[in-house]
Structures are given as structure tokens and as C-alpha cells.
KEMARMI-558511 format. One record per residue (C-alpha): residue in three letters; x, y, z. Coordinates in steps of 0.5 Angstrom, whole numbers, plus 2048, in hexadecimal, padded with zeros to 3 digits. Layout:
residues N
ALAXYZ;...
//
This chain:
residues 254
MET86180E873;ARG86780C870;LYS866805873;ARG85F804870;ILE861807869;ASP866805865;ILE86880B862;ASP86C80785C;ALA866804859;LEU86280B859;PRO86480D851;TYR86280684F;ALA85C806853;LEU85A80D851;GLY85B80B84A;ALA85680684B;ILE85180A84F;LEU851810849;LEU85080B844;GLY84A808848;MET84780F848;VAL848810841;THR84580A83F;LEU83F80C844;ALA83E813841;VAL83E810839;HIS83A80983B;ASP83F806837;PHE846802837;ALA84D805837;LEU84D80582F;GLN85380182C;TRP8567FF833;GLN84F7FB835;PRO84D7F982E;VAL8467F6830;PRO8437F4829;GLN83C7F8828;TRP8387F2827;VAL8397F082E;PRO8327F0832;ALA8317F5837;ARG8377F9835;SER8367FF838;ALA8347FC83F;LEU83A7F883F;SER83E7FE83E;ILE83B801844;VAL83D7FA848;SER8447FB845;ALA845802848;ALA84280084E;ILE8487FB84F;LEU84D80084C;VAL84B805852;VAL84A800857;GLY8507FC855;GLY854803855;LEU85280485C;VAL8547FD85F;ALA85A7FD85C;ILE85D803860;ARG85B800867;ARG8607FC86A;SER85B7F886E;ALA8577F5868;GLY85B7EF867;TRP8597EB861;ALA8547F085F;ARG85A7F485D;LEU85A7F0857;THR8547F2854;LEU8577F784F;PRO85C7F284C;ALA8577EC84C;PHE8527F1848;TYR8587F3843;ALA85A7EC842;LEU8537EB840;TRP8537F083B;VAL85A7ED838;LEU8577E6838;ALA8507E8835;LEU8517EE831;HIS8587EF82F;VAL85B7E882D;ARG8557E7829;ALA8567EE825;PHE85D7EC824;ALA85C7E5822;ALA8577E881D;ALA85C7ED81A;PRO8637EC81D;ASN8677F281C;VAL86B7F7821;GLY8657FB822;THR8607F5825;LEU8677F3828;LEU8677FA82C;GLY8607F982E;VAL8627F2831;ALA8687F5835;GLU8657FB837;ILE8607F883B;LEU8647F283D;SER8697F7840;LEU8637F9845;ALA8617F2847;ALA8697F0848;ALA86B7F684C;GLY8657F5850;VAL8677EF853;ALA86C7F3857;LEU8667F485B;ALA8657ED85D;PRO8657EB865;ALA86C7E8868;SER8687E2868;ALA8687E1860;PRO86B7DB85D;ARG8737DC85C;TRP8727DB854;LEU86D7E1854;ARG8727E7854;PRO8777E484F;SER8727E284A;ALA86F7E984A;ARG8767EC84A;VAL8777E8843;LEU8717EA840;TYR8727F1842;GLY8797F183F;LEU8767EF839;CYS8717F5838;PRO8767FB837;LEU87A7F7832;VAL8737F882E;PHE8727FF830;GLY87980082D;LEU8787FC827;SER871800826;HIS875807827;ILE87A805821;VAL87580281C;TYR87080881D;ALA87680D81E;ASP873812819;PHE86C81281D;THR86F811824;SER873818822;THR86D81B821;MET86B81A828;VAL87181E82B;PRO87082582D;ALA87182A827;TRP87682E82B;LEU87B82882C;PRO880828827;ALA882821823;ARG87B81E824;LEU87D81881F;PHE883817823;LEU87F81782A;ALA87A812827;TYR88080D825;PHE88480F82C;THR87E80D830;GLY87D80782C;ALA88480582E;ALA883807835;HIS87D802836;ILE8817FC833;ALA8877FD837;ALA8827FE83D;GLY87F7F783B;LEU8857F483A;ALA8887F6841;ILE8827F4845;LEU8827ED841;SER8897EC842;GLY88A7EF849;VAL8907F3847;PHE88E7FA84A;ALA8877F884A;ARG8857FD850;LEU88880384D;ALA885801846;ALA87E80084A;ARG87F80784D;MET88180A846;LEU87B807843;ALA87680A848;LEU879811847;MET87981183F;CYS87280E83F;ALA870814845;SER873819840;PHE86F81783B;VAL86981883F;LEU86B81F841;LEU86E82183A;ILE86981E836;HIS86281C839;ILE86182183E;PRO862826839;GLY85D822834;VAL858822839;ILE85982A83B;GLY85882B833;ALA852827832;PRO84F826839;ALA848823835;ASP84C81E831;ARG84B817834;MET852814830;GLN856819834;TRP85381783B;THR854810839;MET85B811837;LEU85D81483D;ALA85980F841;VAL85D80983E;ALA86480D83E;LEU86380E845;SER862807847;ILE868805842;ALA86C80A846;GLY86A80784D;GLY86B80084A;ALA872802849;TRP873804850;LEU8707FE853;SER8747FA84F;GLN87A7FB853;ARG8767F6858;LEU8777F1853;LEU87E7F1853;PRO8827EC858;THR8867F085D;ARG88B7ED863;GLN8897ED86A;THR88D7EC870;GLY88B7E6873;ARG88A7E487B;LEU8917E187B;ALA8977E587A;GLY89A7E6874;SER8947E2870;ALA8907E486B;THR8897E2868;PRO8867E4862;ALA8807E8862;TYR87B7EC85E;ALA87A7F4860;
//
């Protein structure tokens, strides 16, 4: 089973599948994460198509044998960035709309890690740069909107405002490490762990506390996807692998 299923891709894929299921349930797009204008013709029908792509894309993403089809999800997320979030940022350039770009761009870039071995050599390094920029924006938003961020920290945790600033700084440090290559793999793992802690401490309790709340389910799906993307981002990082000749080494991507 493990040979057929890519375990590392499961959180990334499950987040997309959950988001697709929420979309199907409400017959609408994913709120501010998928800001399709109300004037778009056949909007409800298109949301069902979107949900189907998310669910099928998630199922395909975990299959090692699916080849280029595994890029269905990142390609779809890239479409969101270009068609929806860049437009929103251009109309109102601020940290909030930039965060919208970064959240979905991180999913598009991280998903490139699922590309087959035959992918062009420039693809993963380019995705790594794009991905590395995203935690910088995450961190900036945590700091700029620290008061709001602190309200999302569970009440039983002490120093909630400090934690908002700390997680912002941690995001920025992770992004710089991924971009520079200094402790990049450790940074990607710690970023994934931090994002996973948000899922466990904030979003799952949010759903439990308000099981009929569409926003809570959507936030859970997006947070799970982002955590999964952070874990996948390790595959975008260069490693050194011993070549066939003794003592030789050739650059490769995990």
C-alpha cells in the first residue's frame, strides 16, 4: 500500500478533499480563499465543478503512479492566485490581500513537489523560491494584525499577544531559511509542525465547538492544506546524493 500511496502528501490532499466537500455541501466557493465575484454566470454550478476538482485532485495527489496528473491541485491553486487573488491585491494592495495571495500560492508552489522525476530541472527550484516567500507574508500578517491573531490563540494559553508575535517571527525565520538554504530542511519541518499545531489547537476545536459553521470547516480545510504544503516543501529543497562514481556527488531534489 505504501508503494502506491504517498503518505507525505496525505495532509495536503486531505485538506483539498475536505474543502471540496464543504463546497459541495454549501454550493458555494471557499469564502475569501476563493473570492469568485458574485456576478460570475452559473456561479453555483461552477462551484460544484471546483469542488469536484478539489476532491479528485486530492485523490490523485496521493497516488505515486499518477504522474503529471498529481499536479492537478497545484495547477488549480495557481489559477486561484492568478485569476482571483492577484486581482484582489491589485484592487486593494494591503497586507490582508497579500496574505490571500500567499496562502494559496504556498499551496500551488508546495504541490510542485508532487511532479514526476521527468519534470524540468528548473521547476522545483522555482517553486522553492515562490514557496519560501509565502511564510514571510504569513509572518508579516501575524505581526501587523497581532491583536486579531492573538484572539485566535486558545484562551488557556498564556501570553497570547506574545505568541502572535512569536509565530509571526517564526514564519519569517522559516521563509528566510528556505530561501537561503541555511537550515532549510529543519525550517520546513518546524514550519509544518507549527502549522499542524494551529490545526490541532485552533481549527479542530473550532469545528467541534461550532459543527454547523461553514467558516470553521473552511478554515480547518485550508489550515490542513497549508500544514501539508509545508511538509511537502521539503521535497523542493536541494540535497546532496552520492553518484555512481566513488566520491562524486550530484545535486538532486528530494
